[in-house]
N, C-alpha and C positions, 0 to 999 in steps of 0.2 A: 536562598539563592541570590536575592538582591544584595545582601551584605557582602557576598563573595565577589559579585560582579563589579561593584563600585570601585574597590581598590585596584582590581585588575585593569579596568578601563582607564582609570586615572593614571596608574603607573605607566601604561603604554603611552598615554598622551604626554606625560612629563618629559619623555625623551625624544619626542617628535619635533625637531627644530626646523624641518625643511621649509615650512610655511610661516615661520615665526616672524612677527613684525614688532615694532616698537611697543614695549610693555610698560616699563617703569620710567616715570619722569623724576627728575631730581626734586628733592624736597628741601626748600630753602630753610625750613624750620629745623630740619635734622642735620643738614650739611650747609650751613650758611658760610658765605665768604665775606660778608659785609654786615656791620651792625645795623644798617638800615633795612636789611632783609628780614630781621627777626621781629615779628609782631606777636605779642602775647595779650591775653585777656586777664592777666593777674589782678588788675585793678578794675575789673568788670567791664571796662570799655577797651576797645583795641588800642594798644599803645606800643610804640617802639621800645624794645627791651633796653636800649641804651639809656632810657629815661627812668628805669625802675631799679631800685636798690636790691630788691629781694631776689634770691636765687630761684630760677624757674627752669624746669625741663619740659620739653614738648615731645610727645610721641604722636606721630602723624602718618607714617608710611603704612600702606594697607597690609604689607607683610607683617608688621608688628601689631597692627590693630585687629584686622579682620580675619587673619589666617591662623588663629590660635584657638584653643578649646574654650576659653572663657576670659573674662576681664582680669581676673587675678593672675592668669598666665601671661597676659599682656604686660603687666607690671613686672612680674618675675623675669621674663625673658629680655626686658630692656636692660637688666643689670643695674638699674638705677635705684630700685627699691627692693627691700627685703619683704618677703611675704610668708607668713606662717600658715600651716594647714593642720586642722584636726581631723578632717575627712576629705574625701575627693571633692565633694560638692561644697567648696568653700575657698577661703583665702582671705587672710587678714594682713593688710599692708602695714608696714612700719616705716615711719619717717623720723629720722634722727633719734631713734630710741623711743618714740611715742607710737602707740598703737590703739586700735579700736576706738573707744569714745574720746580718746585724746588726740585724734586727728579727725579732720572733717572731710566727709565724702559728699560730693555735690554732682548733680546731673542737670545739665541745661539751666544752671543758675538756681536750682532748687536744692535745699538741704536734704540729704538722705538721713543724716543722724537724727534719731527721734528719742523720745523719753526713755526707751528701754535699751538703747545701745549700751552694752556693758564694757567694763574696763578690761576684760580678759581678751578673748580672741573672737572675731566676728567673721561670719561667712556671707554677709549681705551684699558684698560687691559683685557676686556672681549674678545678682538679679538685674544687672546692667548688661544688655546684650552687646558683646563686642563686635558682632557682625554689622551693627548699625552705627558704630562709633565713627565720628569724623576726626576727633583728636582727643588727647588727654594732656592736661597741663598739671604738673606737680609743683606746688609751691612749698618751698622748704623754710622751716622756721615758723615761729608764732605769727599768725595771720588774723588775729582777732579784730584788728581795727576795721577791716572791711567785711570779715566773715563771722565774727561773733564767737560765742561759746564753742568749745571743743577743739578749736584750731590751735592747740598748744604746740604741736610739733609740725603742723603744716596742713595742706589741703590737697586733695586729689579732685581736680575739676574734670569731669567727663562731659563731652559735648557730642550729641548725636547728630547725624546728618539732617540737614534741612531740605524741604522741597525746593526744586529748582524751576524757575519760570522759563517759559519758552523764549528763545533769543530772537525769533522772527515774528512773534505775535500770534502764530498759529498753534493750536493745541498739539502737543507733542508727547508721545508715550515712550518712555525709556525705562530700563530696569536691568535686573541681573538675577541670576540663579546660581547658588553656590552649594557645592557638595564637599564634605570633608569625611575622611576616614583616618583613624589613628589606631595603631595596632596595640600598644601597651595598655590602653584604657578601653579598647573596643568601641571607640567613638564613631557613631554614625550621625552626622549632623547636616542639616540643610537649611538654606535661607532663600527666600524669594522676596525681591524688592521691586516695587513699581512706583515710578514717578510720572505723574500726569501734570504737565506744565502748560499753562496758558499765558496770556499777556499780563494779567494781574493776579490770577489765581493759580495755585499749584497744590498738589497733594502727594505725599510720600507714604507708602504702605510697606512695612517690613514685617515678615513672619519668619521666625527661626524655631526649628524643633531639633532637639538633641537627645540622643540616647547614649549613655556612658556605662560601660560594663565595669566589672571589678578590676581595679588597677593592679597590674603586674609590676612588682619591684625588681630591681637589678639583682643579679645572682653573683656578681663579682664583689665579694666582701673582703674586708681587712682580715688578715690572719688572726689578729688578737680578738676579733669579734665574729667568729664564724657563723653564729646563729642570729645576729642582730637583725631585727625586723621581721624574722620569719613568723608567719601565722600558722601555728601547728594544729589548730583546732577550729572547728565550726560547730556552733550550737544548733541543734535541730530539735524540733518538738515531735516526739514519738508517743502517740496517744495523749496521755495527760502528764507526760514526763519530759523534762529537758535532758538531752543527751549531748555530750561533747564528743563529736566524732573527729577522726583524723582528717586534716585537710590534705587532699591528695597532691596539691601543689602549694607548698608553704610560701612560695613567692607571690601567689595570687592573694591579694589582700581582700578577703571576703568576710563580710559583705561591705562593699563600698560603691556599688552601682546606683545610678539614679537617672531620671529623665527630667527635661525642662523644656518649656515653651515660652517664647517671648514674642510679643506683638507691639509694634510701634506704629502709630498713625498720626501724621502731622498734616495740618492744612495751613497754607500760607496765603494771605491776602496783602498785596502791596499796591495801594492806590496810587503811589508815586514812588520815585526812586529813593526817597528819603523817609518813607513811612512803611512799617511792616507790622502786620498782625499775624501771630502764629498760635494755633490751637494744637497743643501737644498732649497726646494720650499714649500712655505706656502701660503694658500689662506683662507681668512675669509670674510664672507658676512652676513649681517643681512638684515631683511626687515625694514620697518619703525619702529622706536622705540619711543613711546609716551614720551614726556617730562612731566612726571606725575606731578611734583611739580608746573609747570606753569599752568597746566590744572585745578588745584584746587583753583587758585587765584580768589578772587571776588573784584569787585570795591566798591567804597564808597556807591554806591546805591544797593549793595548786588546782583549784577548780575555777571555772569562769565566774566572774563577779556578776555579769549581766547576761541574760538570755536575749533581751531586746533593749536597744537604746537607739532611738532615731529621732530626727527632726521631722515633724509632720510637714505637709505641703506648705512651702513658703510662698506667700502670695504678696505681690507688690503692685498696686494700682496707682497710677499718677495721672491727674488731669491738670494741665497748666495752660494759662493764657499769657503770652508774651507780647508786649507792645514795645516797639523800638522806633525812635525818631532821631534823626541826625540833621545837623546843619540848619537848625531852626532859627527864627529871628528874635526870639525872646531873650531874657537874661541867661537862661540855660539853653545852650545850643543842642546838646545831646540828652536824650531822655530814654530811660528804660523802666518798664514796669512789668512785674511778674506776679500773678495770683495763682496759687496752687492748692490742690487737695490731694492728699495721699491716704490710701487705705492699705494698711499692712497687717498681715496675719502670719503668725508663726506658732509652733507648738513643739513640745518635748514629750516623748513617750518612752517610758522605760519599765522594764520588768527584770527583777533579779533572777539569777539562775535558781531553778527548782522552786520558784515562787509562783503562785497562781495570781498574785496581785499585780495588775498592770496599771501604772499611773499615767494619767493624761494631764498635761498642763497647757492651757491655751492662752495666747495673748493676741489682742487686737488693738491696733493703734490707728486713730484717725488724726490727721495733721492738716490744719488749715494755715496757709502762710501767704504773705505778700512781701515784695521788695519794691522799693521805688528808688531809683538812682538818677541823679541829674548832674550834668557837667557844664561848667561855665569857662569860657576861654577869654582871656583878656591880656593881650600882649605876651609877656613872658610867664604869666601866671595861669594855672588851671586849678579850678576849685570843683571838687566832686563831693556832693552831699548825698546822704541816703537815709532811708528809714526802713526798718525791717521788723516784722512781727510773725511769730509762729506760735500756734496753740495746739498742744497734744492732748487728746482724750484717750486714756488707757483703760482697757477692761481686761482683767485677769481672772480666769476660772480654772477649776481643777476637779478631777474625779478619779476614783479608783474603781477598776473593774476586775472582778474575780473571773478569770477566763474559764474556770471550770463550772462554777455555779451560776455565773451571769449576774451575781449580786453587785450592786453599785454602792459606794460609800464616799464620804467626804475625805479629802486630804487637804493639806495646806496649799494655797495658791502660791505661785512664784512671787507675785507682787501683791500690793494691797488689793483686797477683794472688793472694796467699795469704789464709788466714783473717784477717779484720780485724774487730775489735770496738771499740766505743766505748760507755762507760757514764757516766751522770751520776747522782749521788746528792746529796740535799740535805735539810737540816733548816732550818725557818724559823719565825719568829714575827712577828706583826703586832699591835701594841697600839693601842687607841684610848681616849683619855681625854676624856670630855665634861666639860670644866671647868665650864662653865655652858651654858645653851641656845645662847648665841651663839658660844662658843669651843670648838674641838675640837683636840686634840693627837694626831698620828699618829706612831708610831715603829715601826721594824721592823728585823730582822736576819736574815741568811741565811748558812748555811755550805754551801759547794759542794765536791764532790769529783768530778773528771772524770778518767777513765782511758781510755787508748787503746793499742791494740796492733795495728800494721799489719805484715804480713809480706810480703816480696818473694821469691817462690819462683824465678821465672825472670828472672835479671838479665843473660842473654846479650845481649839486644837493648838494654836500657837502660844496661848497664854501671854500675849504681849501685855506689858504694863501700860499701854497707851492704845487709843483707838483712832488717833488722827496725828498726822505729821505734816506740818506746814513749814514752808521756808519762803523768804523773800530776800534775794541777794542782789546787791548792786555792785557794779564793777566799772572801772574806767581803764581803758587800755589805749596804747598809742604806739607810734613808730616815728623814728627820725632816720633819714637816709641821705647820703651824699654820693653822687655818681659822677665819675669822670669818664668821658668817652672821647678818646683821641681821634684825630683825623685818620690815623693809621689802624683803626678798627680794634683798638684796645679799650675794654671797659673795665673799670675798677670801682668797686662800691663798698661803702662802709654803712653798716646798718645797726640800729638799736631798735628793738621791738619787744612788745609784751603780749602775752596771751592769757586767757583765762578759761576755765571750765567750771560751770556751776554744777553741783551734784544733781543727777537726774533721778528718775523713778527707780532705775536699776540700783543706783548707789544707796538710795534712802530706804527702800522698802523690800529688798529682795531677800528671799530665803531659798537656799539651794545648797547642794553638796558639791563643793569645789572639787574634791576627790574623795574616794572612800575613806571615811573616818574623820572628815573635816566638814563642818556645816557652817555656812555663812549666814549671819542674822542681821536684821536692820540696826542701823545706828542713826538715830534721828539728829545727832549733833554734828554731822559732817558739814563742812564749809567748802567754799570754792577753792580750786587750785589755781596757781598762777605760774607763768613762766616769764623769765626776763632774759632776753637773748642779745648777744653781741656777735657780730660776724664781719668778716671781710671776704669778698668774693670777686673774682675777675674772670674775664673771657677775652680771648684774642682770636680774631677771625682772619684767615688768610686764604689765598688761592691754593696753597699746598698744606700749610700747617694751621690747625685750629686747636686751641687748648683752653682749659678752664680749671678753676680750683675754688674751693670755699673752705674756710676754717671758722668754726663757731664754738661758742660757749653759752650754755643755757643753764640758768639757775631755776630749778623747779621748786617752788615754795608752797608750803601748806599741802604737800602732796598726799594724796590718799593712798594708803598701803593696807594690804590685808594683814591683820595681826591678831594675836590672841585677845579674847574679849570675854566678858562675863554676861550671861543672860539670866536675868532673875536670880543673880547671885551664884550662878553655876558656871563652871568652866567647861562642862561637857553635858550634852543632852542626848536623848534617844531620838534619832531622825531616820525615817524609813527603815526602822528595825535595827539600826546600827548605832552603837554608842559612839558619838562623834564629838571631837573637840570643837569648841565654839570659837569662831573667828568673826571679825567684822571689819568693814572699811573704816579707816581712821586717819585723820589729818595729823600724822605723826612724823612726816619726813620733810627734810629739806635736802633735795638731791642736786647733784651736779652732773650735767651731761655735756660732753664736749666731743669734738671729732673733726674730721675733714673729709673732703672728697676731691678727687682729681680726675680729669678726663682730657683726652687728646685724640685728634684725628689727623692723619697725614696721607696726602695723596702721593702715592709712589710714582704712578704714571697715569695717563688719562684713563679714567674708568676704574682704576685699581687703588684701593686705599686700605689703611689699617686704622682701627680706633680702639679705645679702651676706656674703662671707668673703674675706679676703686673707691670704696667708702669704708671709713673706720669710725666707730662710735664707742665711747666709754661712758658708763654711768654708775654712780654710787650715791648712797644716802646714809645719813647718820640716824640710827634708831634711838629709842628711849634710853638705852643703856650706854649711849655715846660710843657705840661701836659702828665702824664703817662697814656697810653691807652692800653687795652688788644690787643695783637697781634692776628690776625685771624688765623684760621686753627689749633688752639691748642685744642686737645681733652681733655675730662675729664679723670680722672684716669680710667683705664680699665684693664681687665685681664681675666684669665681662671684658673680653678682648675679642676682636674680630678682624678677619681679612676678607675684604669684599671686592667683587669685580662687577662692574656695570657696563654691559654692552648695549648696542642698539636694540637687540631682539631678545636678550636673556640677561639674567643676573645670577650670581652665585655668592655664597658667603660661608666661610668656615669660622665658627666662633666657639669660644670657651667660656663657660660659666663656672664660678668657683666660690666657695665659702671657706673661711679659716676655721680653726678649732674654737670651740666654746668649752673651756675646761669647767669641770664640775664646781671648782672653787669660785667660778665667776657666775654661778647660778644664784638667783634669789631664792632663799630657803622657803619662803611662805607665799610667794607670788604666783605668777602665771608662766614660769619657765618650764614647767612639766619635766622635772628630773626623772620621773618614772618612765618616760618614753625615750630616755637617752641611755648611753652605755654607762657603766660605773665611773668612767673617766670624763663623761660629758658627751658632747656631740662632735664626732670626728670631722676633720676637714675633708673636702672633696673637690674634684674637678671633673667636669664633663666636656666631652668633645662632640661637636654638633656641626652638621652641614645643611645648608638651605640652597635649593636650586629652583629658579623660577623662569618661566618663558611665556611668550604669547604663542598660541597655536592657531594663528589666523587673526583676522581683524577683530573678532568679538569673543575670543576664547583665550583664557589665561590659566596656567597651571602652576602649582608649586609642590615640591617634594621637600619635606623636612626630615632629616635623619638625626635623631637625638640620642645622647648618651651612648655613643658608639662602642664604648668599652664595657657596656652593661654594668656600670658601677652601681653598687648598692649604697644609697645615701639618703639622708633625711635632713630637712631644714631644721635649724635650731628651734626648740619649743614645739615642734610638730609631733603629732601622734600617728602620722601615716608616712611611709617612705615614698620617695619620688619614683616616677616610672623608670623602668629599666630600658634596655635597648628598644628604640621606638621608631616607627616610620609613620609619618603623617603626610597624607596626600590631599590636596585641595584643588578643585576645578571650579572656575567661575566663568559663566557665559553672560555676556551683556547684549542688550538689544536697544 
């Protein structure tokens, strides 16, 4: 009964404008009219964007941040990033053709990327609760000078809300309660947030619980692909037998449902206006998440490949201490220090159709890290120095359970089964020279040291010709930038930058089936990857017209690609009962990635505007046969256009999301492009029509209605194994106190 009442109540409220009051304030980060209004944290300290050469996007409005299903949807709906999905409970962002372990995810200044982040597709971003996000900054292009390994393509910096002190010195209690319902995924989600603010102390508590049902895809298909995406069977266990039964609704992608809980607790102590101490605790936990793409696969005899394939509960624990000091009297006027501990658990459970053997593989990663940054101001010069260190401890275990007899047996672990550690250490410096008010020069340098030690204790099953794999990699990266900022709010920047990624535990010691018939084995000879980037970007801000553009070229050197390999002299082995071709990650490629993005916003009249963004990327590499091959992870052209109206008491938006064709000839044949989940011609282009309406329903009550995919289009994002939702209504109600 509760599930039915929530959408009805919210729907009634969404159209009650009679008592509406001012709801939405202008966001100068999203709709700036002056260069001086745009403040970003791309260089770890707040800085005017007109002084930074790198391209940066900021997502800050609550409609974009807090009123969507998860953080991956926040990035998707911005139209500024491409996001791949293998299952509903996931989302793998792509920045300029780089994905997964080749981009860096950060939350509150702490690296999320750990030693087992893979080069394929990642679902980890959903462990960041979007309902407690304050803003997201996307840094485009290599960012290793300040952020280290993995920032080959860019950085997604996520910042959660901080506790708020009382403005009058008296203890003040404020907070909010949010309810969401979404029809196409049967989302029932709620958040409660409480801020207790005193004169020097403050506390923020946020709890979010979400239940997501099986996702229903669109029914409006292209004539040439009338059955694309349909799920025509469901595997059920009847007695001791697996049975593939007919799915009564082929548009319902079953199983894809999951649940998630997120808790954030922050304590702030500010002994003065210039000193802050923050204790930051975050907890995220899902239940089992079905790996939908694998569960749709059929064998050559037209029977399901898997009866079960799901990720076990994904748990992320974070405890961090942040110290911030500004306007100090010493040589360094601004200081930042962060010490963090993360405990991450994930697992993979799979059982083939008509098999009694259920395989469990568990991973647990403990990460200890600290960052120290200091900034010195002297006339026209700013010097930022920093030191960073992260150490990962990885434990990988595995077990096979016979679900009929209850017998347990050994199977290969996903990673090295012995003590495995990976540590990264770095020193870096970033310099800014404000030549004159219009011209700024940026330069930076970073020294990186990455060490790894993976031990293989039990090699009886794998028959590895080694028992230990160690690496010690050094890298130097840097950047040079020149920025021109005119008095007429035009910013033009030229940038040269480099990035690197040291092979991690996933690259060095993994054994897994990439897809049926292909097994990936360790290659202890892998070396770091590097990117070298050149770009020009500009922004023009005005009262009516704002526009921007970036054009870039990235040389991807020593790139790791998945290619044929020999294991103990054999090009195929028996893995999980299937004869599989042997593949391994190898430094075989020198790739070229280039592209552009353009954006513009125009105010038609007061409160009414149009805006749009389009991104194009192309990537190829030369293989060992001197043949030019498409690089994997390269999305098709994509973007967003919107017509918005902002009134004193309500707002509305009509927007279009679109993707171009990804032809099968542009797919990488051996990588992570997932041809098996596309049509024979590739992934078709698509466009969705969407409407958002929002209003205040009194002083402390706000509501939003989002109508998505109005034409019920059936579509799928490139490289994804699950289709996007069909026609959908999303209702959100937020009460504040």
